[in-house]
N, CA, C, O and the ligand as a Tripos MOL2 file, in Angstrom:
@<TRIPOS>MOLECULE
protein
  249   247    63     0     0
PROTEIN
NO_CHARGES

@<TRIPOS>ATOM
      1 N          41.2960  -58.5370   48.6710 N.3       1 MET1
      2 CA         40.6500  -58.4750   49.9530 C.3       1 MET1
      3 C          39.7270  -57.3400   49.9110 C.2       1 MET1
      4 O          40.0620  -56.2290   49.5010 O.2       1 MET1
      5 N          38.5310  -57.6430   50.3510 N.am      2 THR2
      6 CA         37.4670  -56.7900   50.3590 C.3       2 THR2
      7 C          36.8060  -56.6170   51.9260 C.2       2 THR2
      8 O          36.6230  -57.5600   52.6950 O.2       2 THR2
      9 N          36.5340  -55.3740   52.1750 N.am      3 LEU3
     10 CA         36.0450  -55.3250   53.6290 C.3       3 LEU3
     11 C          34.5760  -54.7560   53.4360 C.2       3 LEU3
     12 O          34.3360  -54.0540   52.4550 O.2       3 LEU3
     13 N          33.5720  -55.0610   54.3870 N.am      4 PRO4
     14 CA         32.5820  -54.3930   54.5050 C.3       4 PRO4
     15 C          32.5940  -52.9360   54.7190 C.2       4 PRO4
     16 O          33.6890  -52.4010   54.8910 O.2       4 PRO4
     17 N          31.5280  -52.2270   54.7300 N.am      5 PRO5
     18 CA         31.5430  -50.9010   55.0330 C.3       5 PRO5
     19 C          31.9310  -50.6410   56.5280 C.2       5 PRO5
     20 O          31.2390  -51.1490   57.4100 O.2       5 PRO5
     21 N          32.9510  -49.9110   56.8230 N.am      6 LEU6
     22 CA         33.5030  -49.9250   58.2080 C.3       6 LEU6
     23 C          32.7720  -48.7120   58.8760 C.2       6 LEU6
     24 O          32.5570  -48.7860   60.0860 O.2       6 LEU6
     25 N          32.3540  -47.5460   58.1480 N.am      7 ASP7
     26 CA         31.7860  -46.5570   58.7660 C.3       7 ASP7
     27 C          30.6560  -45.9830   58.1040 C.2       7 ASP7
     28 O          30.5750  -46.3570   56.9340 O.2       7 ASP7
     29 N          29.7390  -45.1810   58.4780 N.am      8 GLU8
     30 CA         28.6100  -44.6190   57.8600 C.3       8 GLU8
     31 C          28.2610  -43.3240   58.2620 C.2       8 GLU8
     32 O          28.7650  -42.8970   59.3010 O.2       8 GLU8
     33 N          27.4340  -42.5760   57.5790 N.am      9 GLU9
     34 CA         27.0690  -41.1810   58.1240 C.3       9 GLU9
     35 C          26.6030  -41.2540   59.4190 C.2       9 GLU9
     36 O          25.6210  -41.9670   59.6270 O.2       9 GLU9
     37 N          27.1550  -40.6090   60.4000 N.am     10 CYS10
     38 CA         26.5920  -40.6380   61.7760 C.3      10 CYS10
     39 C          25.2490  -40.2610   61.9910 C.2      10 CYS10
     40 O          24.8700  -39.1110   61.7690 O.2      10 CYS10
     41 N          24.4080  -41.2650   62.4600 N.am     11 PRO11
     42 CA         23.0010  -41.1180   62.4760 C.3      11 PRO11
     43 C          22.5760  -40.2160   63.6870 C.2      11 PRO11
     44 O          21.4140  -39.8200   63.7790 O.2      11 PRO11
     45 N          23.5590  -39.8880   64.6380 N.am     12 GLU12
     46 CA         23.4320  -39.0970   65.8130 C.3      12 GLU12
     47 C          23.2050  -37.5250   65.4040 C.2      12 GLU12
     48 O          22.3090  -36.8140   65.8580 O.2      12 GLU12
     49 N          24.1870  -37.1340   64.4650 N.am     13 CYS13
     50 CA         24.0960  -35.6410   64.0860 C.3      13 CYS13
     51 C          23.9000  -35.6680   62.5470 C.2      13 CYS13
     52 O          24.0680  -34.6280   61.9100 O.2      13 CYS13
     53 N          23.5670  -36.7680   61.9590 N.am     14 GLY14
     54 CA         23.1830  -36.4860   60.6240 C.3      14 GLY14
     55 C          24.2990  -36.1320   59.6080 C.2      14 GLY14
     56 O          23.9730  -35.6670   58.5150 O.2      14 GLY14
     57 N          25.5860  -36.3290   59.9170 N.am     15 GLY15
     58 CA         26.7880  -36.0050   59.2120 C.3      15 GLY15
     59 C          27.1980  -34.7300   59.5240 C.2      15 GLY15
     60 O          28.1630  -34.3060   58.8880 O.2      15 GLY15
     61 N          26.6480  -33.9520   60.4270 N.am     16 GLU16
     62 CA         27.0880  -32.3890   60.7620 C.3      16 GLU16
     63 C          28.3560  -32.4500   61.8420 C.2      16 GLU16
     64 O          29.1450  -31.5060   61.8920 O.2      16 GLU16
     65 N          28.4770  -33.3830   62.5300 N.am     17 GLY17
     66 CA         29.6010  -33.4360   63.4700 C.3      17 GLY17
     67 C          29.4070  -32.7590   64.8620 C.2      17 GLY17
     68 O          30.1930  -32.7660   65.8100 O.2      17 GLY17
     69 N          28.2230  -32.1930   64.7720 N.am     18 LYS18
     70 CA         27.8100  -31.2960   66.0050 C.3      18 LYS18
     71 C          26.3180  -31.4070   66.1280 C.2      18 LYS18
     72 O          25.5510  -31.4460   65.1660 O.2      18 LYS18
     73 N          25.9550  -31.4570   67.4530 N.am     19 VAL19
     74 CA         24.5780  -31.5730   67.8830 C.3      19 VAL19
     75 C          24.0670  -30.3230   68.6320 C.2      19 VAL19
     76 O          24.8710  -29.5400   69.1380 O.2      19 VAL19
     77 N          22.9150  -30.1610   68.6930 N.am     20 GLY20
     78 CA         22.5010  -28.8650   69.4120 C.3      20 GLY20
     79 C          22.3970  -27.6130   68.4780 C.2      20 GLY20
     80 O          21.9690  -27.6190   67.3240 O.2      20 GLY20
     81 N          22.8290  -26.6210   69.1290 N.am     21 GLY21
     82 CA         23.0390  -25.3800   68.4550 C.3      21 GLY21
     83 C          21.5950  -24.5980   68.0670 C.2      21 GLY21
     84 O          21.4180  -23.9360   67.0450 O.2      21 GLY21
     85 N          20.6850  -24.8190   69.0520 N.am     22 VAL22
     86 CA         19.3050  -24.2420   68.8530 C.3      22 VAL22
     87 C          19.2920  -22.7930   69.2040 C.2      22 VAL22
     88 O          19.6800  -22.3990   70.3040 O.2      22 VAL22
     89 N          18.8410  -21.9870   68.2580 N.am     23 LYS23
     90 CA         18.9220  -20.5690   68.7880 C.3      23 LYS23
     91 C          17.4760  -20.0320   68.8220 C.2      23 LYS23
     92 O          16.6260  -20.2380   67.9560 O.2      23 LYS23
     93 N          17.3380  -19.3690   69.8640 N.am     24 THR24
     94 CA         15.9220  -18.5540   69.9590 C.3      24 THR24
     95 C          16.0940  -17.1170   70.5110 C.2      24 THR24
     96 O          17.1510  -16.6990   70.9850 O.2      24 THR24
     97 N          15.0260  -16.4520   70.4090 N.am     25 ALA25
     98 CA         15.2420  -14.9670   70.8200 C.3      25 ALA25
     99 C          16.0100  -14.6660   72.0430 C.2      25 ALA25
    100 O          16.8240  -13.7460   72.1190 O.2      25 ALA25
    101 N          15.6990  -15.5330   73.0540 N.am     26 THR26
    102 CA         16.3510  -15.3860   74.3090 C.3      26 THR26
    103 C          17.4780  -15.9880   74.7750 C.2      26 THR26
    104 O          18.2280  -15.5850   75.6640 O.2      26 THR26
    105 N          17.5620  -17.1200   74.0280 N.am     27 PHE27
    106 CA         18.6900  -18.1280   74.3740 C.3      27 PHE27
    107 C          19.3020  -18.6090   73.2240 C.2      27 PHE27
    108 O          18.6780  -18.8390   72.1880 O.2      27 PHE27
    109 N          20.6900  -18.7960   73.3850 N.am     28 MET28
    110 CA         21.2600  -19.3870   72.1900 C.3      28 MET28
    111 C          22.1700  -20.5490   72.7690 C.2      28 MET28
    112 O          23.1020  -20.3270   73.5420 O.2      28 MET28
    113 N          21.7810  -21.9150   72.2830 N.am     29 GLN29
    114 CA         22.5300  -22.8660   72.7830 C.3      29 GLN29
    115 C          23.6260  -23.3230   71.8260 C.2      29 GLN29
    116 O          23.3310  -23.6220   70.6690 O.2      29 GLN29
    117 N          24.8800  -23.3870   72.2710 N.am     30 THR30
    118 CA         25.9310  -23.5790   71.4580 C.3      30 THR30
    119 C          26.1260  -24.9470   71.0300 C.2      30 THR30
    120 O          26.2230  -25.8490   71.8620 O.2      30 THR30
    121 N          26.1910  -25.1630   69.7500 N.am     31 ALA31
    122 CA         26.2790  -26.7470   69.1740 C.3      31 ALA31
    123 C          27.7130  -27.3680   69.6760 C.2      31 ALA31
    124 O          28.8240  -26.8420   69.5990 O.2      31 ALA31
    125 N          27.3940  -28.4940   70.1500 N.am     32 VAL32
    126 CA         28.4490  -29.1280   70.8270 C.3      32 VAL32
    127 C          28.8870  -30.3860   69.8970 C.2      32 VAL32
    128 O          28.1240  -31.0420   69.1880 O.2      32 VAL32
    129 N          30.2260  -30.5700   70.0490 N.am     33 GLN33
    130 CA         30.7390  -31.8750   69.4030 C.3      33 GLN33
    131 C          29.8180  -33.0100   69.4800 C.2      33 GLN33
    132 O          29.4290  -33.3360   70.6010 O.2      33 GLN33
    133 N          29.4210  -33.6430   68.4800 N.am     34 CYS34
    134 CA         28.6770  -34.9200   68.5900 C.3      34 CYS34
    135 C          29.4600  -36.0250   69.4690 C.2      34 CYS34
    136 O          30.6000  -36.4170   69.2190 O.2      34 CYS34
    137 N          28.6580  -36.4570   70.5330 N.am     35 PRO35
    138 CA         29.1130  -37.3970   71.4430 C.3      35 PRO35
    139 C          29.4100  -38.7570   70.7390 C.2      35 PRO35
    140 O          30.1320  -39.5750   71.3080 O.2      35 PRO35
    141 N          28.8970  -39.0060   69.5730 N.am     36 ARG36
    142 CA         28.8460  -40.3380   68.9230 C.3      36 ARG36
    143 C          30.0420  -40.5750   68.0390 C.2      36 ARG36
    144 O          30.6960  -41.6190   68.0380 O.2      36 ARG36
    145 N          30.2600  -39.5820   67.3310 N.am     37 CYS37
    146 CA         31.1910  -39.5290   66.2830 C.3      37 CYS37
    147 C          32.4950  -38.5720   66.6310 C.2      37 CYS37
    148 O          33.5510  -38.4850   66.0030 O.2      37 CYS37
    149 N          32.1490  -37.9920   67.6420 N.am     38 HIS38
    150 CA         33.1890  -36.8550   68.1080 C.3      38 HIS38
    151 C          33.6890  -36.0400   67.0870 C.2      38 HIS38
    152 O          34.8920  -35.8720   66.8890 O.2      38 HIS38
    153 N          32.7040  -35.4840   66.3750 N.am     39 GLY39
    154 CA         32.9450  -34.5420   65.3630 C.3      39 GLY39
    155 C          33.5570  -34.9340   63.9720 C.2      39 GLY39
    156 O          33.8320  -34.0930   63.1160 O.2      39 GLY39
    157 N          33.7290  -36.1460   63.8370 N.am     40 LEU40
    158 CA         34.1550  -36.8820   62.6230 C.3      40 LEU40
    159 C          33.0900  -36.9280   61.5340 C.2      40 LEU40
    160 O          33.3720  -37.0750   60.3450 O.2      40 LEU40
    161 N          31.8540  -36.7940   62.0020 N.am     41 LYS41
    162 CA         30.8890  -36.9360   60.9900 C.3      41 LYS41
    163 C          30.4180  -38.2690   60.4670 C.2      41 LYS41
    164 O          29.3820  -38.4250   59.8210 O.2      41 LYS41
    165 N          31.1800  -39.1140   60.7680 N.am     42 ARG42
    166 CA         30.9560  -40.7600   60.4140 C.3      42 ARG42
    167 C          31.1780  -41.5500   61.6890 C.2      42 ARG42
    168 O          32.0340  -41.3300   62.5470 O.2      42 ARG42
    169 N          30.2570  -42.5130   61.6660 N.am     43 ALA43
    170 CA         30.4810  -43.5070   62.9980 C.3      43 ALA43
    171 C          30.6100  -44.8030   62.3380 C.2      43 ALA43
    172 O          30.1270  -45.1660   61.2650 O.2      43 ALA43
    173 N          31.4300  -45.5070   63.2610 N.am     44 PRO44
    174 CA         31.6890  -46.8440   62.8160 C.3      44 PRO44
    175 C          30.4590  -47.8870   62.7200 C.2      44 PRO44
    176 O          29.5490  -47.8830   63.5500 O.2      44 PRO44
    177 N          30.5150  -48.7060   61.7190 N.am     45 THR45
    178 CA         29.3600  -49.6660   61.8030 C.3      45 THR45
    179 C          29.9420  -50.8590   62.7120 C.2      45 THR45
    180 O          31.0700  -50.9180   63.2010 O.2      45 THR45
    181 N          28.8440  -51.8460   62.8250 N.am     46 GLU46
    182 CA         29.3930  -52.9850   63.5790 C.3      46 GLU46
    183 C          30.6910  -53.5800   63.1570 C.2      46 GLU46
    184 O          31.6030  -53.8540   63.9370 O.2      46 GLU46
    185 N          30.7070  -53.7470   61.9680 N.am     47 ASP47
    186 CA         31.9380  -54.2580   61.2220 C.3      47 ASP47
    187 C          33.2510  -53.4530   61.6800 C.2      47 ASP47
    188 O          34.3170  -53.9520   62.0400 O.2      47 ASP47
    189 N          32.9050  -52.0120   61.5750 N.am     48 GLY48
    190 CA         33.9780  -51.2100   62.0760 C.3      48 GLY48
    191 C          34.3840  -51.2590   63.3390 C.2      48 GLY48
    192 O          35.5680  -51.0540   63.6040 O.2      48 GLY48
    193 N          33.5450  -51.5150   64.2220 N.am     49 LYS49
    194 CA         33.6880  -51.6940   65.5150 C.3      49 LYS49
    195 C          34.4860  -52.9600   65.9140 C.2      49 LYS49
    196 O          35.3390  -52.9960   66.8000 O.2      49 LYS49
    197 N          34.0740  -54.0370   65.1050 N.am     50 ALA50
    198 CA         34.7830  -55.2510   65.2310 C.3      50 ALA50
    199 C          36.2770  -55.0550   64.8430 C.2      50 ALA50
    200 O          37.2080  -55.6060   65.4300 O.2      50 ALA50
    201 N          36.4090  -54.1530   63.7210 N.am     51 LEU51
    202 CA         37.8160  -54.1080   63.3830 C.3      51 LEU51
    203 C          38.5590  -53.0640   64.3550 C.2      51 LEU51
    204 O          39.7810  -53.1700   64.4530 O.2      51 LEU51
    205 N          37.9780  -52.1900   64.9860 N.am     52 LEU52
    206 CA         38.7480  -51.4460   66.0320 C.3      52 LEU52
    207 C          38.9510  -52.2890   67.0220 C.2      52 LEU52
    208 O          40.0450  -52.2430   67.5850 O.2      52 LEU52
    209 N          38.0390  -53.1630   67.4200 N.am     53 ALA53
    210 CA         38.4960  -54.0920   68.5960 C.3      53 ALA53
    211 C          39.6280  -55.0440   68.1980 C.2      53 ALA53
    212 O          40.4640  -55.3980   69.0290 O.2      53 ALA53
    213 N          39.6500  -55.4350   66.9970 N.am     54 PHE54
    214 CA         40.7680  -56.2960   66.5240 C.3      54 PHE54
    215 C          42.0680  -55.5770   66.4980 C.2      54 PHE54
    216 O          43.1240  -56.1470   66.7710 O.2      54 PHE54
    217 N          41.9740  -54.1110   66.1140 N.am     55 LEU55
    218 CA         43.1350  -53.4450   66.1490 C.3      55 LEU55
    219 C          43.6850  -53.1790   67.4300 C.2      55 LEU55
    220 O          44.9070  -53.1510   67.5760 O.2      55 LEU55
    221 N          42.8440  -52.9670   68.4420 N.am     56 ARG56
    222 CA         43.0950  -52.7630   69.7910 C.3      56 ARG56
    223 C          43.8750  -53.9720   70.3660 C.2      56 ARG56
    224 O          44.8800  -53.8350   71.0620 O.2      56 ARG56
    225 N          43.3440  -55.1510   70.0280 N.am     57 LEU57
    226 CA         43.9340  -56.2970   70.4140 C.3      57 LEU57
    227 C          45.4320  -56.7720   69.6700 C.2      57 LEU57
    228 O          46.3510  -57.3380   70.2620 O.2      57 LEU57
    229 N          45.4180  -56.4370   68.4170 N.am     58 HIS58
    230 CA         46.5860  -56.8990   67.8390 C.3      58 HIS58
    231 C          47.4100  -55.7600   67.1530 C.2      58 HIS58
    232 O          48.4820  -55.9820   66.5910 O.2      58 HIS58
    233 N          46.8260  -54.5140   67.2390 N.am     59 GLY59
    234 CA         47.4300  -53.3460   66.6070 C.3      59 GLY59
    235 C          48.9300  -53.0870   67.0430 C.2      59 GLY59
    236 O          49.6960  -52.5610   66.2360 O.2      59 GLY59
    237 N          49.3890  -53.4720   68.3880 N.am     60 SER60
    238 CA         50.6800  -53.1860   68.7670 C.3      60 SER60
    239 C          51.4670  -54.1640   68.4820 C.2      60 SER60
    240 O          52.5780  -54.0320   68.9940 O.2      60 SER60
    241 N          51.3020  -55.2420   67.7670 N.am     61 VAL61
    242 CA         52.2160  -56.2790   67.3480 C.3      61 VAL61
    243 C          53.0220  -55.7720   66.4150 C.2      61 VAL61
    244 O          52.5400  -55.1270   65.4840 O.2      61 VAL61
    245 N          54.2850  -55.9750   66.5190 N.am     62 ARG62
    246 CA         55.3570  -55.6720   65.4580 C.3      62 ARG62
    247 C          56.0700  -56.7440   64.8060 C.2      62 ARG62
    248 O          56.9260  -56.4900   63.9590 O.2      62 ARG62
    249 ZN         27.9690  -37.5470   64.9220 Zn       63 ZN63
@<TRIPOS>BOND
     1     1     2 1
     2     2     3 1
     3     3     4 2
     4     3     5 am
     5     5     6 1
     6     6     7 1
     7     7     8 2
     8     7     9 am
     9     9    10 1
    10    10    11 1
    11    11    12 2
    12    11    13 am
    13    13    14 1
    14    14    15 1
    15    15    16 2
    16    15    17 am
    17    17    18 1
    18    18    19 1
    19    19    20 2
    20    19    21 am
    21    21    22 1
    22    22    23 1
    23    23    24 2
    24    23    25 am
    25    25    26 1
    26    26    27 1
    27    27    28 2
    28    27    29 am
    29    29    30 1
    30    30    31 1
    31    31    32 2
    32    31    33 am
    33    33    34 1
    34    34    35 1
    35    35    36 2
    36    35    37 am
    37    37    38 1
    38    38    39 1
    39    39    40 2
    40    39    41 am
    41    41    42 1
    42    42    43 1
    43    43    44 2
    44    43    45 am
    45    45    46 1
    46    46    47 1
    47    47    48 2
    48    47    49 am
    49    49    50 1
    50    50    51 1
    51    51    52 2
    52    51    53 am
    53    53    54 1
    54    54    55 1
    55    55    56 2
    56    55    57 am
    57    57    58 1
    58    58    59 1
    59    59    60 2
    60    59    61 am
    61    61    62 1
    62    62    63 1
    63    63    64 2
    64    63    65 am
    65    65    66 1
    66    66    67 1
    67    67    68 2
    68    67    69 am
    69    69    70 1
    70    70    71 1
    71    71    72 2
    72    71    73 am
    73    73    74 1
    74    74    75 1
    75    75    76 2
    76    75    77 am
    77    77    78 1
    78    78    79 1
    79    79    80 2
    80    79    81 am
    81    81    82 1
    82    82    83 1
    83    83    84 2
    84    83    85 am
    85    85    86 1
    86    86    87 1
    87    87    88 2
    88    87    89 am
    89    89    90 1
    90    90    91 1
    91    91    92 2
    92    91    93 am
    93    93    94 1
    94    94    95 1
    95    95    96 2
    96    95    97 am
    97    97    98 1
    98    98    99 1
    99    99   100 2
   100    99   101 am
   101   101   102 1
   102   102   103 1
   103   103   104 2
   104   103   105 am
   105   105   106 1
   106   106   107 1
   107   107   108 2
   108   107   109 am
   109   109   110 1
   110   110   111 1
   111   111   112 2
   112   111   113 am
   113   113   114 1
   114   114   115 1
   115   115   116 2
   116   115   117 am
   117   117   118 1
   118   118   119 1
   119   119   120 2
   120   119   121 am
   121   121   122 1
   122   122   123 1
   123   123   124 2
   124   123   125 am
   125   125   126 1
   126   126   127 1
   127   127   128 2
   128   127   129 am
   129   129   130 1
   130   130   131 1
   131   131   132 2
   132   131   133 am
   133   133   134 1
   134   134   135 1
   135   135   136 2
   136   135   137 am
   137   137   138 1
   138   138   139 1
   139   139   140 2
   140   139   141 am
   141   141   142 1
   142   142   143 1
   143   143   144 2
   144   143   145 am
   145   145   146 1
   146   146   147 1
   147   147   148 2
   148   147   149 am
   149   149   150 1
   150   150   151 1
   151   151   152 2
   152   151   153 am
   153   153   154 1
   154   154   155 1
   155   155   156 2
   156   155   157 am
   157   157   158 1
   158   158   159 1
   159   159   160 2
   160   159   161 am
   161   161   162 1
   162   162   163 1
   163   163   164 2
   164   163   165 am
   165   165   166 1
   166   166   167 1
   167   167   168 2
   168   167   169 am
   169   169   170 1
   170   170   171 1
   171   171   172 2
   172   171   173 am
   173   173   174 1
   174   174   175 1
   175   175   176 2
   176   175   177 am
   177   177   178 1
   178   178   179 1
   179   179   180 2
   180   179   181 am
   181   181   182 1
   182   182   183 1
   183   183   184 2
   184   183   185 am
   185   185   186 1
   186   186   187 1
   187   187   188 2
   188   187   189 am
   189   189   190 1
   190   190   191 1
   191   191   192 2
   192   191   193 am
   193   193   194 1
   194   194   195 1
   195   195   196 2
   196   195   197 am
   197   197   198 1
   198   198   199 1
   199   199   200 2
   200   199   201 am
   201   201   202 1
   202   202   203 1
   203   203   204 2
   204   203   205 am
   205   205   206 1
   206   206   207 1
   207   207   208 2
   208   207   209 am
   209   209   210 1
   210   210   211 1
   211   211   212 2
   212   211   213 am
   213   213   214 1
   214   214   215 1
   215   215   216 2
   216   215   217 am
   217   217   218 1
   218   218   219 1
   219   219   220 2
   220   219   221 am
   221   221   222 1
   222   222   223 1
   223   223   224 2
   224   223   225 am
   225   225   226 1
   226   226   227 1
   227   227   228 2
   228   227   229 am
   229   229   230 1
   230   230   231 1
   231   231   232 2
   232   231   233 am
   233   233   234 1
   234   234   235 1
   235   235   236 2
   236   235   237 am
   237   237   238 1
   238   238   239 1
   239   239   240 2
   240   239   241 am
   241   241   242 1
   242   242   243 1
   243   243   244 2
   244   243   245 am
   245   245   246 1
   246   246   247 1
   247   247   248 2
@<TRIPOS>SUBSTRUCTURE
     1 MET1         2 RESIDUE 1 A MET
     2 THR2         6 RESIDUE 1 A THR
     3 LEU3        10 RESIDUE 1 A LEU
     4 PRO4        14 RESIDUE 1 A PRO
     5 PRO5        18 RESIDUE 1 A PRO
     6 LEU6        22 RESIDUE 1 A LEU
     7 ASP7        26 RESIDUE 1 A ASP
     8 GLU8        30 RESIDUE 1 A GLU
     9 GLU9        34 RESIDUE 1 A GLU
    10 CYS10       38 RESIDUE 1 A CYS
    11 PRO11       42 RESIDUE 1 A PRO
    12 GLU12       46 RESIDUE 1 A GLU
    13 CYS13       50 RESIDUE 1 A CYS
    14 GLY14       54 RESIDUE 1 A GLY
    15 GLY15       58 RESIDUE 1 A GLY
    16 GLU16       62 RESIDUE 1 A GLU
    17 GLY17       66 RESIDUE 1 A GLY
    18 LYS18       70 RESIDUE 1 A LYS
    19 VAL19       74 RESIDUE 1 A VAL
    20 GLY20       78 RESIDUE 1 A GLY
    21 GLY21       82 RESIDUE 1 A GLY
    22 VAL22       86 RESIDUE 1 A VAL
    23 LYS23       90 RESIDUE 1 A LYS
    24 THR24       94 RESIDUE 1 A THR
    25 ALA25       98 RESIDUE 1 A ALA
    26 THR26      102 RESIDUE 1 A THR
    27 PHE27      106 RESIDUE 1 A PHE
    28 MET28      110 RESIDUE 1 A MET
    29 GLN29      114 RESIDUE 1 A GLN
    30 THR30      118 RESIDUE 1 A THR
    31 ALA31      122 RESIDUE 1 A ALA
    32 VAL32      126 RESIDUE 1 A VAL
    33 GLN33      130 RESIDUE 1 A GLN
    34 CYS34      134 RESIDUE 1 A CYS
    35 PRO35      138 RESIDUE 1 A PRO
    36 ARG36      142 RESIDUE 1 A ARG
    37 CYS37      146 RESIDUE 1 A CYS
    38 HIS38      150 RESIDUE 1 A HIS
    39 GLY39      154 RESIDUE 1 A GLY
    40 LEU40      158 RESIDUE 1 A LEU
    41 LYS41      162 RESIDUE 1 A LYS
    42 ARG42      166 RESIDUE 1 A ARG
    43 ALA43      170 RESIDUE 1 A ALA
    44 PRO44      174 RESIDUE 1 A PRO
    45 THR45      178 RESIDUE 1 A THR
    46 GLU46      182 RESIDUE 1 A GLU
    47 ASP47      186 RESIDUE 1 A ASP
    48 GLY48      190 RESIDUE 1 A GLY
    49 LYS49      194 RESIDUE 1 A LYS
    50 ALA50      198 RESIDUE 1 A ALA
    51 LEU51      202 RESIDUE 1 A LEU
    52 LEU52      206 RESIDUE 1 A LEU
    53 ALA53      210 RESIDUE 1 A ALA
    54 PHE54      214 RESIDUE 1 A PHE
    55 LEU55      218 RESIDUE 1 A LEU
    56 ARG56      222 RESIDUE 1 A ARG
    57 LEU57      226 RESIDUE 1 A LEU
    58 HIS58      230 RESIDUE 1 A HIS
    59 GLY59      234 RESIDUE 1 A GLY
    60 SER60      238 RESIDUE 1 A SER
    61 VAL61      242 RESIDUE 1 A VAL
    62 ARG62      246 RESIDUE 1 A ARG
    63 ZN63       249 GROUP 0 **** ****
């Protein structure tokens, strides 16, 4: 059984896991956890999202 790629490098943070973090002379903005990948640095593809939806629906079946 083969699966298509289920995740990819997060396009929101570029694989950093954090966004922001701009530093200037007068102001320092703290980098915050990427809202898209939640710091995982990878984001699910459409196939990954479909699998997650599948697991939500069927994952509790024992
Ligand atoms: Zn991200």
